[in-house]
C-alpha positions as CSV (number, residue, x, y, z in Angstrom):
1,M,147.8,64.8,40.3
2,T,151.4,66.3,41.2
3,D,151.1,70.3,42.3
4,K,152.5,71.2,39.4
5,A,149.5,70.3,37.3
6,I,147.4,71.5,39.4
7,G,148.3,75.3,39.5
8,A,149.1,74.9,36.0
9,E,145.2,73.9,35.9
10,I,144.3,76.7,37.8
11,G,146.4,79.0,35.8
12,A,144.8,77.7,32.2
13,R,141.0,78.0,33.9
14,L,141.7,81.2,34.9
15,K,142.9,82.0,31.4
16,A,140.1,80.8,29.9
17,L,137.9,83.2,32.3
18,R,139.9,86.1,31.3
19,L,139.3,85.2,27.3
20,R,135.7,84.6,28.0
21,R,135.6,87.7,29.8
22,N,137.4,89.4,26.7
23,R,140.0,91.3,28.4
24,T,143.8,91.3,27.6
25,Q,146.4,90.5,30.3
26,Q,148.1,94.1,30.5
27,Q,143.7,95.0,31.3
28,V,143.1,92.6,33.8
29,A,146.9,93.9,35.4
30,N,146.2,97.5,35.7
31,A,142.5,97.0,36.9
32,S,143.9,94.8,39.4
33,A,147.4,97.0,40.6
34,L,149.3,93.8,39.7
35,S,152.0,94.0,37.0
36,L,151.6,91.7,33.6
37,N,154.6,89.4,34.9
38,A,152.0,88.9,38.1
39,I,149.3,87.7,35.9
40,K,151.7,85.7,33.3
41,A,153.2,83.5,36.5
42,L,149.1,83.3,37.8
43,E,148.1,82.2,34.1
44,A,151.0,79.4,34.0
45,G,149.8,77.8,37.2
46,K,152.2,80.5,39.9
47,G,152.1,83.7,41.8
48,K,150.6,84.9,44.8
49,L,147.7,83.4,47.1
50,S,146.9,87.5,46.3
51,S,147.6,87.7,43.2
52,L,145.1,85.1,42.7
53,I,142.4,86.6,44.6
54,A,143.0,89.8,43.0
55,V,142.3,88.9,39.7
56,L,139.2,86.6,40.7
57,R,137.8,90.0,42.4
58,E,139.1,91.9,38.7
59,L,137.3,89.3,36.4
60,E,134.1,88.6,39.5
61,A,134.6,85.3,40.2
62,L,135.1,85.0,43.6
63,E,131.5,84.0,44.4
64,G,133.0,80.6,42.8
65,M,135.1,80.2,46.5
66,E,132.3,78.9,48.3
67,E,132.3,76.0,45.6
68,F,135.8,76.3,45.6
69,L,136.4,76.1,49.3
70,P,133.1,75.5,51.6
71,A,133.4,76.8,54.9
72,P,133.4,73.2,57.2
73,E,130.5,72.4,58.9
74,I,131.0,70.9,62.5
75,S,130.0,67.0,62.1
76,P,127.3,66.2,65.3
77,L,129.9,64.5,67.1
78,Q,131.3,67.6,67.9
79,L,128.7,70.0,68.2
80,A,127.6,67.6,70.6
81,K,131.1,67.6,72.9
82,Q,130.1,70.9,72.6
83,Q,127.4,71.3,74.1
84,G,128.5,69.3,76.9
85,R,126.4,66.9,78.9
86,T,122.5,67.9,80.4
87,R,121.5,66.9,83.7
88,K,119.6,64.0,83.3
89,R,118.3,63.7,87.1
90,A,119.1,65.3,90.7
91,S,122.2,64.9,92.5
92,G,120.5,64.9,95.7
93,G,120.8,66.5,99.0
94,R,124.2,67.0,100.6
95,K,125.5,66.4,104.3
96,D,127.4,68.6,105.8
97,K,130.8,66.8,106.9
98,E,129.3,65.6,110.1
99,G,126.8,63.6,108.8
100,G,123.8,65.6,109.2
101,E,121.7,67.7,106.4
102,T,123.2,70.8,105.4
103,P,121.3,73.5,107.1
104,E,118.4,75.9,105.3
105,W,119.0,79.1,104.5
């Protein structure tokens, strides 16, 4: 699917949502503080992301964002790398430069 086709599909779904909520383009424009042309552009598959967010907020559809674009989860490998290595054994006593034991304090 091309970028234009995806934009057109998002616009068509936005229009269907608006009609399901029984709202005119002008009503949505007024309630979201956008121009009528901005609403028309969004429904045509064009427009700005900030405009889309404002319209989704007005149509009470922002809760769908989690399904649309879920937050990335950390893979088990990344989690293991972040935690670092855990010690499995003691390193033993250290010796000073002359070869003797480190003095105890």
